[in-house]
Structures are given as structure tokens and as C-alpha cells.
C-alpha positions as CSV (number, residue, x, y, z in Angstrom):
1,M,64.0,-155.8,-79.8
2,D,63.9,-156.0,-83.5
3,A,67.0,-154.8,-85.4
4,S,65.0,-152.5,-87.7
5,V,63.5,-150.7,-84.6
6,I,67.0,-150.2,-83.2
7,T,68.3,-148.9,-86.6
8,A,65.3,-146.5,-86.8
9,L,65.9,-145.2,-83.3
10,A,69.6,-144.8,-83.9
11,A,68.8,-142.8,-87.1
12,L,66.3,-140.6,-85.3
13,A,68.7,-140.0,-82.4
14,G,71.5,-139.1,-84.9
15,A,69.3,-136.7,-86.8
16,A,68.2,-135.1,-83.5
17,I,71.8,-134.7,-82.3
18,G,72.9,-133.4,-85.7
19,G,70.0,-130.9,-85.7
20,L,70.8,-129.7,-82.1
21,T,74.5,-129.3,-83.1
22,S,73.5,-127.2,-86.1
23,V,71.2,-125.0,-84.0
24,F,73.9,-124.6,-81.3
25,A,76.6,-123.7,-83.9
26,S,74.3,-121.2,-85.5
27,W,73.5,-119.6,-82.1
28,L,77.2,-119.4,-81.3
29,N,78.0,-117.8,-84.7
30,Q,75.1,-115.3,-84.4
31,R,76.3,-114.4,-80.9
32,A,79.9,-113.9,-82.1
33,Q,78.7,-111.7,-85.0
34,A,76.5,-109.6,-82.6
35,R,79.5,-109.1,-80.2
36,A,81.8,-108.1,-83.0
37,Q,79.2,-105.5,-84.3
38,W,78.8,-104.2,-80.8
39,V,82.5,-103.8,-80.3
40,A,82.9,-102.0,-83.6
41,Q,80.0,-99.6,-82.8
42,D,81.4,-98.9,-79.3
43,K,84.8,-98.1,-80.8
44,L,83.3,-95.8,-83.4
45,R,81.2,-94.0,-80.7
46,R,84.4,-93.4,-78.6
47,Q,86.4,-92.2,-81.6
48,E,83.6,-89.7,-82.4
49,L,83.5,-88.5,-78.8
50,Y,87.3,-88.1,-78.8
51,K,87.2,-86.2,-82.0
52,E,84.6,-83.9,-80.6
53,F,86.7,-83.5,-77.4
54,I,89.8,-82.6,-79.4
55,G,87.9,-80.1,-81.4
56,A,86.4,-78.4,-78.3
57,A,89.8,-78.5,-76.5
58,S,91.6,-77.0,-79.5
59,K,89.2,-74.1,-79.7
60,C,89.3,-73.5,-75.9
61,Y,93.1,-73.7,-75.9
62,I,93.6,-71.2,-78.7
63,D,91.0,-68.9,-77.0
64,A,92.9,-69.2,-73.7
65,L,96.1,-68.2,-75.4
66,Q,94.5,-65.1,-76.9
67,H,92.0,-63.9,-74.2
68,E,92.2,-63.4,-70.4
69,N,88.4,-63.8,-70.0
70,A,87.3,-67.4,-70.2
71,D,84.8,-68.5,-72.9
72,I,82.4,-70.1,-70.4
73,P,80.1,-71.7,-73.0
74,A,83.1,-73.4,-74.7
75,L,84.5,-74.6,-71.4
76,V,81.0,-76.0,-70.5
77,E,81.0,-77.8,-73.8
78,L,84.5,-79.2,-73.1
79,Y,83.4,-80.5,-69.7
80,V,80.2,-82.0,-71.1
81,R,82.4,-84.0,-73.5
82,L,84.7,-84.9,-70.6
83,G,81.6,-86.1,-68.6
84,R,80.5,-88.3,-71.6
85,M,84.1,-89.7,-71.8
86,R,83.8,-90.7,-68.1
87,I,81.0,-93.1,-69.1
88,L,82.8,-94.7,-72.1
89,S,86.5,-94.5,-71.4
90,S,89.2,-96.1,-69.3
91,P,90.7,-94.3,-66.3
92,N,93.9,-93.5,-68.2
93,V,91.9,-91.7,-70.9
94,I,89.9,-89.7,-68.3
95,E,93.1,-88.7,-66.5
96,S,94.7,-87.4,-69.8
97,A,91.5,-85.5,-70.7
98,E,91.4,-83.9,-67.3
99,R,95.0,-82.8,-67.6
100,V,94.1,-81.2,-70.9
101,A,91.1,-79.4,-69.4
102,R,93.2,-78.2,-66.4
103,R,95.9,-76.9,-68.8
104,I,93.3,-75.0,-70.8
105,V,91.9,-73.4,-67.6
106,D,95.5,-72.5,-66.5
107,S,96.2,-71.0,-69.9
108,Y,93.7,-68.3,-69.3
109,L,95.9,-67.0,-66.5
110,A,99.0,-66.8,-68.7
111,P,99.8,-63.7,-70.8
112,N,97.8,-63.3,-74.0
113,K,99.4,-64.0,-77.3
114,S,98.8,-62.1,-80.5
115,F,97.9,-64.0,-83.7
116,L,101.5,-63.4,-85.1
117,E,103.0,-64.8,-81.8
118,L,100.7,-67.8,-82.1
119,R,101.7,-68.4,-85.7
120,E,105.4,-68.1,-84.8
121,M,104.9,-70.5,-81.9
122,V,103.2,-73.1,-84.2
123,N,105.9,-72.7,-86.9
124,S,108.8,-73.0,-84.5
125,G,107.3,-75.9,-82.7
126,T,107.4,-74.1,-79.3
127,I,103.7,-74.1,-78.7
128,P,103.0,-76.9,-76.2
129,T,100.8,-79.6,-77.7
130,F,99.1,-81.9,-75.3
131,F,97.1,-84.8,-76.6
132,A,96.4,-87.1,-79.6
133,I,94.0,-89.9,-80.3
134,S,95.5,-93.3,-80.9
135,A,93.7,-96.0,-82.8
136,R,95.6,-98.7,-81.0
137,P,93.9,-100.5,-78.1
138,A,94.8,-99.2,-74.6
139,A,96.0,-102.7,-73.8
140,R,96.4,-105.9,-75.7
141,S,93.3,-107.5,-74.0
142,S,91.2,-104.3,-74.4
143,T,89.2,-102.9,-77.3
144,R,89.3,-99.4,-75.8
145,C,91.1,-96.6,-77.6
146,A,93.6,-94.6,-75.6
147,I,94.3,-90.9,-75.5
148,N,98.1,-90.5,-75.5
149,S,99.7,-87.5,-73.7
150,E,102.1,-87.2,-76.6
151,E,101.3,-83.5,-77.0
152,S,100.9,-83.6,-80.8
153,F,97.6,-82.2,-81.9
154,L,99.0,-78.8,-82.7
155,T,101.7,-80.5,-84.7
156,A,98.9,-81.7,-86.9
157,I,97.6,-78.1,-87.1
158,K,101.1,-76.9,-88.1
159,A,101.2,-79.5,-90.8
160,R,97.8,-78.4,-92.1
161,A,99.0,-74.8,-92.0
162,D,102.1,-75.7,-94.0
163,R,99.9,-77.3,-96.7
164,A,97.6,-74.2,-96.9
165,P,98.3,-71.8,-99.7
166,A,100.2,-68.6,-98.7
167,G,98.1,-65.5,-98.3
168,P,98.6,-62.2,-100.2
């Protein structure tokens, strides 16, 4: 074989290998970016669902403390959110959310509280609070957010009430 043919074939093979390497690197980079975007969207979707659940649970819990008859539409809304959480969340999150729902239903059986009693309970810190969203992953190897049973959402309500201007 002629040396110039060998040189030309080597140059073509090098260019082909370099081109394939570039295509493979681009494909890997695109895949990593798509995965990162999917993880971020999944996290946002779960955070929004948890926010909605907290809002619905808060309304139901306060209603349960003030009324003996259950607000069925609000409870249905709460359980719809719990059902959606079953699809997207870890078993620990589901277990915590189910505890919250059971506690709300049980609260309808407890004696009713007046608005002044509720305010005093919030101000004194004696009202039981039962869940909070954590932005931390549920585990180091997980991208799932956890619901902690730290019982602190009404503490946030109390802080918000403390910042509100005093009434007449």
C-alpha cells in the first residue's frame, strides 16, 4: 500500500471517530439536561400539590375545631389531594398526610371551639399543629420532598397573625 493512501485513511478514520465522539458527547449532554429539567418540574409539581394539601387541610382543621358537622365538600377536596399525592409521593409522605386527614376527621368529634378560644390556643401555642413541608430531599439519594410530622403549620399562622395589624 502506498503511504499516502494509509495517511488519507488514517485521517478519514480520525475524523469519523472525532465526529462520532462529538455526537455522543452532545447526546449525553442533551440527555443530562432533559433529566435535570424533568427532576425540577417534578419537584415543582409536588411542591404545588403539597401547598394545596396544606391549604385544604388547614381549612378543614379549623372548620373541624369550630363545627360538629363535617364540611363534606372540603373533606372530599382534601382526599382528592391525598389521592394525587399517592401517585407522586413516597410512602412516608403518604403516611404523614393520612395521619393529618385522620386527625381532621377526629377533630369533628371533639368539642367545638369559639373564635376567641382558637385565637388564645394559637397565641399560647397549645393548638396542636401537625405538618410542614420540607424542601430537603426525603433521602440523600432521592429528589422527593418530604412532609415532616413536626406539627408546625399553625406556628406559621401564629407568626402571620403576630405580624398583622391590631384591630380596633
